[in-house]
DOROTI-894915 format. One record per residue (C-alpha): residue in one letter; x, y, z. Coordinates in steps of 0.02 Angstrom, whole numbers, padded with zeros to 5 digits, always signed. Last residue first. Layout:
<sites>
AXYZ ...
</sites>
This chain:
<sites>
R+00475+00192-02575 S+00326+00228-02467 R+00184+00106-02491 P+00051+00167-02609 S-00115+00207-02524 T-00248+00079-02488 G-00408+00078-02589 P-00410-00107-02625 R-00308-00203-02495 P-00127-00227-02540 P-00071-00402-02593 R+00029-00495-02462 D+00209-00500-02405 P+00197-00513-02217 T+00227-00356-02113 N+00325-00377-01951 V+00502-00334-02006 R+00461-00214-02146 M+00603-00231-02269 G+00758-00121-02278 L+00889-00254-02311 L+00960-00256-02134 F+00785-00263-02057 R+00732-00410-02164 T+00897-00495-02119 V+00864-00475-01933 R+00680-00524-01940 T+00712-00687-02032 R+00633-00769-02185 R+00646-00626-02310 V+00834-00617-02320 L+00931-00780-02327 L+00820-00907-02416 E+00705-00800-02524 Y+00821-00652-02557 V+00974-00762-02581 S+00874-00872-02700 L+00809-00720-02795 T+00985-00653-02819 V+01057-00825-02863 A+00925-00865-02993 L+00929-00693-03074 S+01119-00694-03078 I+01124-00870-03151 I+01001-00827-03290 V+01078-00658-03332 I+01259-00719-03332 V+01216-00872-03436 A+01118-00770-03564 Y+01261-00647-03581 E+01389-00786-03606 V+01283-00864-03742 P+01245-00699-03829 I+01431-00649-03824 P+01491-00808-03910 A+01586-00937-03806 N+01767-00971-03758 W+01735-00946-03574 G+01841-00827-03473 V+01698-00704-03459 V+01594-00828-03358 F+01689-00832-03193 Y+01699-00645-03164 A+01524-00625-03238 V+01448-00724-03094 A+01537-00619-02963 V+01493-00455-03051 V+01309-00503-03068 V+01299-00557-02885 P+01383-00399-02821 Q+01259-00301-02929 H+01098-00388-02878 L+01094-00377-02689 V+01042-00198-02652 Y+00916-00189-02795 V+00848-00360-02753 P+00827-00309-02570 L+00737-00148-02624 V+00618-00231-02748 A+00579-00392-02653 A+00418-00329-02572 G+00347-00293-02744 L+00401-00463-02809 Y+00305-00554-02673 A+00154-00439-02684 Y+00142-00463-02873 V+00162-00650-02857 R+00021-00654-02728 H-00084-00536-02832 R-00064-00649-02984 G-00132-00795-02885 S-00279-00692-02821 S-00318-00625-02995 L-00337-00794-03078 P-00527-00799-03068 D-00536-00622-03141 P-00697-00530-03103 T-00755-00412-03241 R-00702-00232-03273 G-00825-00131-03376 V-00720+00026-03370 A-00566-00001-03258 R-00467-00059-03409 A-00481+00114-03488 A-00422+00200-03328 R-00273+00082-03319 R-00229+00116-03500 R-00236+00303-03471 D-00126+00291-03317 L+00002+00186-03410 H+00002+00310-03554 G+00029+00458-03439 L+00167+00370-03344 I+00262+00326-03502 A+00232+00491-03592 V+00277+00600-03442 V+00436+00498-03417 L+00474+00515-03603 C+00454+00704-03599 W+00566+00721-03445 G+00705+00616-03519 A+00696+00701-03688 A+00729+00870-03607 G+00886+00803-03524 F+00949+00716-03682 F+00918+00867-03794 A+01013+00978-03672 R+01155+00851-03660 T+01178+00848-03848 A+01165+01037-03861 M+01300+01058-03729 G+01418+00935-03814 L+01393+01007-03987 A+01415+01187-03931 T+01574+01138-03839 M+01581+01126-03650 E+01641+00946-03643 T+01568+00845-03499 F+01458+00699-03547 P+01490+00714-03735 E+01678+00691-03714 D+01749+00670-03890 A+01586+00716-03976 V+01532+00610-04125 A+01422+00468-04060 F+01348+00558-03909 G+01317+00709-04020 P+01234+00606-04156 G+01111+00530-04031 S+01047+00687-03946 L+00930+00729-04091 A+00852+00556-04081 F+00815+00585-03896 L+00733+00751-03937 V+00624+00673-04073 G+00570+00528-03962 G+00531+00645-03818 L+00425+00755-03930 R+00323+00607-03990 G+00302+00535-03816 A+00256+00704-03743 P+00127+00730-03881 V+00043+00564-03836 A+00051+00573-03646 A-00004+00754-03627 R-00180+00717-03564 R-00120+00587-03437 M+00012+00706-03371 A-00116+00846-03356 T-00233+00730-03261 R-00094+00679-03142 V-00052+00861-03111 R-00235+00895-03076 D-00232+00753-02950 D-00133+00861-02828 A-00004+00816-02696 A+00050+00648-02765 L+00100+00718-02935 A+00187+00864-02850 C+00290+00744-02742 G+00333+00643-02898 A+00387+00802-02985 A+00503+00839-02838 F+00587+00669-02863 F+00602+00701-03049 V+00683+00871-03021 L+00796+00797-02887 Y+00858+00671-03015 A+00940+00813-03110 W+01046+00842-02956 R+01150+00685-02985 H+01186+00727-03166 W+01120+00587-03276 G+01211+00445-03365 A+01165+00307-03244 Y+01244+00394-03094 D+01427+00347-03118 E+01424+00415-03297 E+01390+00590-03237 L+01313+00716-03356 G+01360+00898-03375 A+01326+01048-03264 F+01292+01168-03408 A+01194+01062-03533 C+01120+00939-03408 L+01057+01078-03295 L+00991+01180-03442 A+00896+01033-03517 L+00826+00985-03347 P+00773+01164-03316 L+00681+01162-03485 A+00603+00988-03475 P+00512+01046-03318 L+00396+01140-03441 L+00315+00982-03510 I+00167+00987-03390 A+00128+01160-03457 G+00084+01085-03626 R-00094+01146-03626 V-00122+01275-03490 R-00269+01227-03380 F-00203+01080-03278 T-00025+01141-03255 A-00090+01315-03214 Q-00209+01243-03083 A-00071+01136-03008 L+00045+01286-02997 R-00091+01393-02920 D-00130+01259-02790 T+00054+01233-02751 V+00073+01418-02713 P-00087+01432-02613 R-00042+01275-02512 L+00136+01323-02468 R+00097+01460-02345 D-00042+01361-02258 A+00076+01213-02250 A+00204+01308-02148 L+00382+01288-02210 V+00505+01220-02083 R+00440+01042-02058 F+00394+01005-02239 L+00555+01086-02299 F+00658+00978-02181 A+00560+00821-02227 L+00591+00853-02412 M+00777+00877-02383 L+00782+00715-02285 S+00694+00625-02427 F+00811+00698-02558 A+00963+00639-02460 L+00890+00464-02435 L+00847+00451-02619 L+01019+00512-02669 V+01110+00385-02560 V+00991+00244-02610 F+01019+00279-02795 W+01207+00289-02768 L+01193+00110-02701 H+01253+00046-02870 G+01431+00082-02816 T+01446+00173-02650 E+01634+00171-02677 F+01796+00144-02582 H+01953+00096-02678 E+02045+00262-02684 G+01928+00340-02558 Q+01778+00454-02542 L+01643+00474-02410 L+01533+00628-02435 F+01427+00565-02578 P+01288+00690-02539 F+01385+00798-02571 E+01545+00779-02675 A+01612+00951-02627 L+01606+00901-02444 E+01743+00773-02469 V+01765+00661-02316 H+01900+00529-02311 V+01902+00341-02333 D+02013+00188-02305 Y+01874+00056-02293 F+01915-00017-02463 H+02100-00028-02423 P+02061-00114-02257 L+01955-00242-02355 F+02092-00294-02477 A+02183-00408-02354 L+02021-00500-02319 Y+01990-00522-02505 S+02164-00592-02533 E+02294-00496-02633 D+02349-00594-02787 Y+02350-00464-02926 G+02453-00541-03065 P+02303-00566-03179 D+02274-00376-03171 A+02109-00305-03233 S+02001-00451-03175 R+02083-00463-03003 L+02067-00276-02975 R+01885-00273-03031 L+01850-00426-02924 W+01907-00329-02770 Q+01796-00182-02817 P+01647-00296-02847 L+01672-00380-02676 P+01696-00222-02571 N+01514-00170-02600 L+01430-00313-02507 V+01473-00302-02322 L+01515-00122-02278 T+01417-00031-02413 A+01276-00159-02403 F+01252-00136-02216 V+01267+00053-02218 L+01144+00075-02362 P+01029-00062-02295 V+01014+00036-02130 G+00996+00208-02208 L+00856+00164-02329 R+00715+00081-02230 L+00775+00130-02056 L+00834+00306-02097 R+00681+00334-02207 E+00560+00277-02071 K+00642+00388-01940 V+00637+00537-02059 F+00454+00504-02099 G+00407+00492-01915 A+00490+00659-01879 A+00415+00747-02030 G+00237+00683-02012 R+00187+00501-02030 R+00043+00505-02155 R+00090+00663-02246 L+00271+00608-02258 S+00225+00433-02319 Y+00113+00503-02456 W+00250+00623-02510 S+00382+00487-02507 G+00277+00374-02619 L+00263+00509-02751 G+00446+00554-02738 S+00494+00371-02757 I+00387+00359-02914 L+00479+00510-02984 F+00648+00437-02934 L+00609+00273-03023 V+00549+00368-03176 P+00716+00458-03185 M+00808+00291-03163 A+00724+00214-03315 W+00697+00361-03433 V+00854+00410-03529 V+00950+00262-03458 A+00846+00135-03553 F+00858+00190-03735 G+01040+00237-03706 A+01079+00059-03656 L+01041+00000-03833 I+01177+00112-03903 M+01293+00066-03761 I+01273-00120-03796 V+01293-00103-03985 Q+01472-00046-03959 T+01526-00228-03940 T+01649-00321-03830 E+01759-00477-03840 S+01882-00496-03696 N+01736-00482-03575 K+01748-00347-03445 V+01725-00358-03256 Y+01698-00204-03148 Y+01622-00098-03286 D+01717+00041-03371 D+01599+00069-03517 D+01645+00106-03697 T+01657-00070-03770 A+01508-00146-03681 F+01513-00335-03650 V+01510-00335-03459 L+01388-00191-03473 A+01256-00316-03531 S+01250-00401-03362 H+01220-00230-03285 F+01067-00203-03394 F+00991-00377-03377 I+01007-00370-03187 L+00947-00190-03192 G+00786-00250-03272 F+00734-00319-03103 V+00740-00143-03034 V+00660-00057-03184 L+00520-00182-03207 M+00480-00186-03021 R+00461+00003-03019 I+00358-00008-03178 A+00239-00129-03091 D+00227-00026-02932 L+00180+00124-03038 E+00049+00023-03132 P-00023-00030-02964 R-00083+00146-02924 R-00162+00143-02753 E-00296+00273-02727 P-00259+00397-02591 L-00323+00362-02416 A-00473+00464-02368 Q-00435+00577-02221 G-00498+00527-02050 V-00332+00457-01995 Q-00249+00621-02039 E-00374+00726-01943 I-00361+00616-01789 R-00172+00625-01795 T-00175+00813-01813 A-00295+00835-01669 M-00186+00731-01554 V-00034+00831-01608 P-00129+00991-01572 A-00166+00929-01396 G+00012+00876-01355 G+00105+01037-01383 G+00206+01157-01490 V+00250+01050-01640 A+00072+01042-01706 A+00087+01156-01857 Q+00221+01042-01931 V+00098+00898-01930 M-00037+00980-02034 
</sites>
């Protein structure tokens, strides 16, 4: 392994030869598809928050409805958790292929650069529009507002969100902050802990997960406890920030041993049923409790525990079912004359995931700022915000991002790699 070759040139040479000679892991297109679904779905989700009664979104419509938050609950319980799990899987493959140092460099370029760029250039706009929307008398220009946004201080207690300020925020880029922090933590462990020490432990865990029925559902317990005692955080899609680390680590485990994948596939049906029951049990608490995200009452803690456990069960169910369906389709597969066209669309959208994620929220907020003043029903305004936001986000990506090396670099894309379908048998790209 790479960390065993730190001492000299010859071992590094041997490590590189060994890694190149290893069979590349099978690509799992269903994971890329769900990643695209979640990221593009955020445009629909954040557009809906404009009309939510109980959410403090940047721009609010004068007419709101509680239905939005009820429907949102069905998404937040699994969407971002599954995105972190898929990111963990891709990170593990990337780490094994590049080694700790190469992985850290790749993560800083692919995540750190767009994080800094978007925080400085894109994130001030939603905050400025929030002030203008909340106070019709607020007349400070955007340029005059920028120094207030950049007025920050360091708060170690908010790690990894170290920069804090009255108007400063990472906004929707909290996902990038956490993913970068988790990746650096993973690289540190990979570098410090010897692989020959880790392998027996991970092998026993994978074997137990494979052999013991229901063992794949055990991570629901620490998630339930974490959510119950640490609370939930509205700023991070309704989950506690460190709960996402469990999903990220699970993705690493899924990549490291196929027995975990088999166990997930086998548990898909019972996990889905259990997850549905647990999520239903959390519903009354969110509706009745005064502060269900934070209050330390029996009701509040039970509500959060049910929610955390439901999230893990539903992620297992979704990924297990997708894997089972893919395996079933692989049997007796016939050539598809339209496959090349679909692959081109698939590759185009797959490459757009990170730029779309970075770009979408400032666009949604800006569009909503002008639409909420209309005298139109909620469905009409919502449809207009979604359609225009989708069109503008994809247009900015196509015309201003993907066509030049500089903008590709700033938005975390590979500078020299064209967007094309992956070759059969290639490993998943790192997320």
